[in-house]
C-alpha positions in Angstrom: 26.9 -1.1 56.3 26.3 1.7 53.8 22.7 2.1 54.9 23.8 4.4 57.6 31.9 4.1 66.1 33.1 1.1 67.0 32.5 0.3 70.7 33.8 -2.6 72.7 31.6 -4.9 74.7 32.4 -7.2 77.7 33.4 -10.7 76.8 35.9 -13.1 78.3 38.9 -11.1 79.7 39.5 -8.6 76.9 37.7 -10.6 74.2 34.8 -8.9 72.5 32.3 -11.0 70.5 30.9 -9.5 67.3 28.0 -10.6 65.1 27.1 -7.4 63.3 28.9 -8.6 60.2 31.2 -11.6 59.8 31.4 -13.3 63.2 34.7 -12.6 65.0 36.3 -12.3 68.4 38.3 -9.1 69.0 40.9 -8.3 71.6 40.5 -4.7 72.6 44.0 -4.7 74.3 46.0 -5.4 71.1 43.5 -4.7 68.3 43.8 -8.3 67.0 40.9 -10.4 66.0 40.2 -14.0 65.2 37.8 -15.2 62.5 37.9 -18.8 61.2 38.0 -19.4 57.5 36.3 -22.8 57.2 32.5 -22.9 56.8 31.9 -25.3 59.7 34.3 -23.3 62.0 32.4 -20.1 61.2 29.1 -21.8 61.9 30.4 -23.1 65.2 31.8 -19.8 66.3 28.6 -18.0 65.2 26.4 -20.3 67.2 28.6 -20.0 70.3 28.8 -16.2 70.0 25.0 -15.9 69.5 24.6 -17.8 72.8 27.7 -16.4 74.5 27.7 -17.2 78.2 25.2 -20.0 77.8 25.7 -23.7 77.5 24.9 -24.9 74.0 24.0 -28.7 73.9 26.1 -30.7 71.6 23.0 -32.0 69.8 22.0 -28.5 69.0 25.4 -27.6 67.6 25.4 -30.8 65.5 22.0 -29.7 64.1 23.4 -26.2 63.4 26.4 -27.5 61.5 25.0 -30.5 59.6 21.2 -29.9 59.5 18.5 -32.6 59.8 20.7 -35.5 58.5 24.1 -35.3 60.3 26.7 -38.0 59.5 27.2 -40.8 62.0 30.6 -39.3 62.9 29.0 -35.8 63.7 29.7 -36.1 67.5 33.4 -36.8 66.9 33.6 -34.2 64.2 32.1 -31.6 66.5 34.8 -32.3 69.1 37.4 -31.9 66.4 36.0 -28.6 65.3 35.8 -27.3 68.9 39.5 -28.3 69.4 40.5 -26.5 66.2 38.5 -23.3 67.2 40.2 -23.4 70.6 43.7 -23.5 69.0 42.7 -20.5 66.8 41.6 -18.5 69.8 44.6 -19.4 71.9 47.0 -18.4 69.2 45.3 -15.0 68.9 44.5 -14.2 72.5 46.5 -16.7 74.8 43.1 -18.1 75.9 40.2 -19.7 74.2 37.2 -18.8 76.4 35.5 -22.1 75.6 34.3 -24.2 78.5 33.3 -27.9 78.2 30.2 -29.2 80.1 28.6 -32.6 80.4 26.0 -31.7 77.7 27.8 -29.1 75.5 30.0 -26.0 75.3 30.0 -22.4 76.5 31.9 -19.4 75.0 32.5 -16.6 77.5 31.3 -15.9 81.0 27.6 -16.0 82.0 26.2 -12.6 81.0 28.8 -12.1 78.3 27.8 -9.4 75.8 28.1 -8.9 72.1 28.0 -5.9 69.8 24.4 -6.9 69.1 23.6 -6.1 72.8 25.2 -2.7 72.4 23.3 -2.0 69.2 20.0 -2.8 70.8 20.7 -0.6 73.8 21.6 2.4 71.6 18.5 1.8 69.5 16.2 1.7 72.5 17.8 4.8 73.9 17.3 6.6 70.5 13.6 5.6 70.3 13.1 6.8 73.9 14.6 10.2 73.1 12.7 10.7 69.8 9.8 12.7 71.2 11.7 15.0 73.6 15.0 15.4 71.7 15.0 14.3 68.0 18.6 15.6 67.5 19.9 13.4 70.3 17.7 10.5 69.1 19.4 10.8 65.7 22.8 10.7 67.2 22.0 7.6 69.2 20.4 5.8 66.3 23.2 6.7 64.0 25.7 5.4 66.5 23.8 2.1 66.8 23.8 1.6 63.0 27.5 2.5 62.8 28.3 -0.7 64.8 27.3 -2.8 61.7 30.2 -4.1 59.6 28.1 -6.1 57.1 25.1 -8.5 57.2 24.6 -10.0 60.6 26.6 -13.3 61.1 27.8 -13.2 57.5 29.3 -16.4 56.4 28.0 -18.4 59.5 25.8 -20.7 57.4 22.1 -21.3 57.4 21.7 -23.3 60.6 18.5 -22.4 62.5 20.3 -20.6 65.3 22.5 -18.3 63.2 19.9 -17.8 60.5 17.2 -17.0 63.0 19.4 -14.5 64.8 20.6 -12.9 61.6 17.0 -12.4 60.5 16.0 -10.9 63.8 18.9 -8.5 63.9 18.3 -7.4 60.3 14.7 -6.5 61.1 15.9 -4.5 64.1 18.4 -2.8 61.9 15.8 -1.7 59.4 13.4 -0.6 62.1 16.3 1.5 63.6 17.0 2.9 60.2 13.4 4.0 59.8 13.4 5.6 63.2 16.6 7.5 62.4 14.9 9.2 59.4 11.9 9.9 61.5 14.2 11.7 64.0 15.9 13.6 61.2 12.5 14.8 59.9 11.5 15.9 63.4 14.8 17.7 63.7 14.0 19.7 60.5 16.2 18.0 57.9 13.7 17.0 55.2 16.0 17.6 52.2 18.7 15.3 53.5 16.1 12.7 54.4 14.4 12.8 51.0 17.7 12.2 49.2 18.7 9.2 51.3 15.2 7.7 51.4 15.1 7.6 47.6 18.1 5.2 47.7 16.7 3.2 50.6 13.3 2.6 49.0 15.1 1.2 45.9 17.1 -1.1 48.1 14.1 -2.2 50.3 11.2 -2.0 47.8 8.5 -3.4 50.1 9.2 -1.5 53.3 6.1 0.8 53.4 7.5 2.8 56.3 10.3 4.1 54.2 7.9 5.3 51.5 5.8 7.0 54.1 8.8 8.9 55.4 10.0 9.7 51.9 6.6 11.2 51.0 6.6 13.3 54.2 10.2 14.5 53.5 9.3 15.5 49.9 6.2 17.3 50.9 8.0 19.3 53.5 10.5 20.3 50.8 7.5 21.7 48.8 7.5 18.8 46.3 4.0 17.6 46.5 3.8 16.0 43.0 7.0 14.0 43.7 5.5 12.8 47.0 2.4 11.6 45.2 4.7 9.9 42.7 6.4 8.0 45.5 3.0 6.6 46.5 2.4 5.3 42.9 5.8 3.8 42.8 5.3 2.1 46.1 2.0 0.7 45.0 3.5 -0.8 41.9 6.3 -2.4 43.8 4.0 -3.9 46.4 1.6 -5.3 43.9 4.4 -6.7 41.7 6.5 -8.0 44.6 3.9 -9.2 47.2 0.6 -9.0 45.4 -0.8 -6.6 47.9 -2.1 -3.0 47.9 -0.5 -0.4 50.2 -1.6 -0.5 53.8 -3.8 2.0 55.6 -0.9 4.1 56.9 0.6 4.7 53.5 -2.9 5.3 51.9 -3.6 7.9 54.7 -0.3 9.6 54.0 -1.2 9.8 50.3 -4.6 11.4 51.1 -2.9 13.9 53.5 -0.4 14.9 50.8 -3.1 15.1 48.1 -5.3 17.5 50.2 -2.4 19.5 51.9 -3.3 18.3 55.4 -2.1 20.9 57.9 -0.7 18.0 60.0 2.1 17.5 57.3 3.7 20.9 58.0 2.4 21.9 61.4 5.0 21.1 64.1 3.7 18.1 66.0 3.1 18.4 69.8 6.2 16.3 70.5 8.4 18.7 68.5 6.9 21.7 70.4 7.6 20.0 73.7 11.2 19.4 72.6 11.6 23.1 71.8 9.9 24.1 75.1 12.2 21.6 77.0 15.2 23.2 75.4 14.1 26.7 76.3 13.5 25.7 79.9 16.9 24.1 80.1 18.6 27.3 78.7 16.6 29.4 81.1 17.6 27.3 84.0 21.3 27.6 83.0 20.9 31.4 82.7 19.2 31.6 86.1 22.1 29.6 87.7 24.6 32.0 86.1 22.7 35.1 87.3 22.6 33.6 90.8 26.3 33.1 90.8 26.8 36.7 89.6 24.5 37.9 92.3 26.4 36.1 95.0 29.6 37.6 93.7 28.2 41.1 93.9 26.8 40.6 97.4 30.3 39.5 98.5 31.8 42.6 96.9 29.2 44.8 98.6 29.8 43.2 101.9 33.5 43.8 101.5 33.0 47.4 100.6 30.5 47.9 103.5 33.0 46.4 106.0 35.6 49.0 104.8 33.3 51.9 105.5 32.4 50.7 109.0 36.0 50.2 110.0 36.0 46.5 109.7 38.1 46.5 106.6 40.3 48.8 104.5 38.9 52.4 104.1 36.9 53.0 101.0 35.9 56.4 99.5 32.2 57.0 99.9 31.8 58.1 96.2 33.3 54.7 95.0 30.9 52.9 97.3 27.9 54.8 95.8 29.2 53.8 92.3 29.4 50.2 93.3 25.9 50.4 94.8 24.6 51.9 91.6 26.1 49.0 89.6 24.4 46.5 91.9 20.9 48.1 91.4 21.4 48.8 87.7 
């Protein structure tokens, strides 16, 4: 999505299940993919992929495809849709990956994974790295967001299973997006963050965290008046859209900007720890390099000494003294 590495995930054989966009099954060996065109077929595949590796009862699939008032023929119609989906997958991959059980159907092996699993793992890793290494955190979070091809489960209908999962994933995407801009601010990129957050607050007008980050980014660019203007704009949108005033976090940010609170520009302890950790890592690397150099010099000195004592080729004493001076110097 344009709010922002396509990775493969384990499925059945070489099939990858994707829900971060229109639902599809992808063959990583050949680069081919299968995505049904009919609404009921998309809803069926979406539900099976959301619960990949798990048995989905036929009753739940019927409710997903036809809602609260399914037709009397729904059970037979479901079987027909499953058969049609199997044909589609076999034509694309040579196998369909769908198993029939006494109570329902399964797509994929137990423990099968989707691109949503990979997204959540990268997002968690990025959040975990935020305090110690914001640059690395931004890379991980950006990689997670790059997995999205469009709205989650796009075109899979409004059944409770697909709609609920799409809503959950969208909230995770927005939270990951907010954390990405926090990482960029911690990494010292306020101008870039301020530009992009302007666009994001317009697209998501009631996400208070985005306004909070935009105010901080503008303030760190020396644009206090604009930062205060962001608060007023956020307040209008919240009142007009939800009938509520800004929450305590956003109000506290406004007060901090208004009074030039030192915390807005003073590097936070986490950032200082990150810098210290980097310095320690560089020092450790240098110590290892010096230790290797020392070992090399010791070997050379031992070789030269063995030459003087008759245990090796003769060496002129003056040359030995030069080598000894190099070692000490």
